[in-house]
Every structure is written in structure tokens, then in C-alpha cells.
C-alpha positions, 0 to 999 in steps of 0.5 A, a space after each residue: 594320396 601322393 603330396 609333396 611339401 617344401 621343407 624350409 630349414 633341413 639342414 645336412 643330407 643326415 638329418 633328410 636321412 634322419 627326419 625320413 627314416 622318422 616318418 616312415 617309421 609313422 602309422 599310416 604313412 605308405 612311403 616318405 621322401 625326404 629331398 634334401 638337394 631340393 628341399 621338398 619332403 613328398 608323402 605318400 597316404 592313405 586318402 582318407 587318412 591322410 590330412 591326419 597323418 601328414 598332423 602327426 609328420 608336421 608334430 614329428 617333424 618338431 621332434 627330429 629338427 626343431 628347426 625343420 618346418 613343413 611348407 603346405 
């Protein structure tokens, strides 16, 4: 399953790349792309585990970029 989410308060392209790299290392993430210009996260994960993976992505985002929020 692939879904896109709006990111609020991602401050720079380096922060976006750092967040993308961290998300892609999580178990269950097939692919994650963070687009700084569009302020968007595109996440791909297995259908049956998507909600669990998304919850871990949200928590990781708080750790890596405390000001950034994923808008669902």
C-alpha cells in the first residue's frame, strides 16, 4: 500500500533527507520518499502492516525532527 501525507514544519532539504533515510531503515517500510518542496511524505508498506508501520514512522519523525508533524 502506498499513501501520501502532508508534512508540517519540515525546515530544510537536509532535514528532509535525514528524515527519509531514517524512515527507510525501519522494519516494514518498503519505500519512503520525503519531498521538501511539496512538504510531502510518500510511504509504501505491506497492506496488512501499514497502520503499525505508520505509527512507528510518526514516532520516529518526532525523534528525528521534533518540530515536524505528519498530517493524516
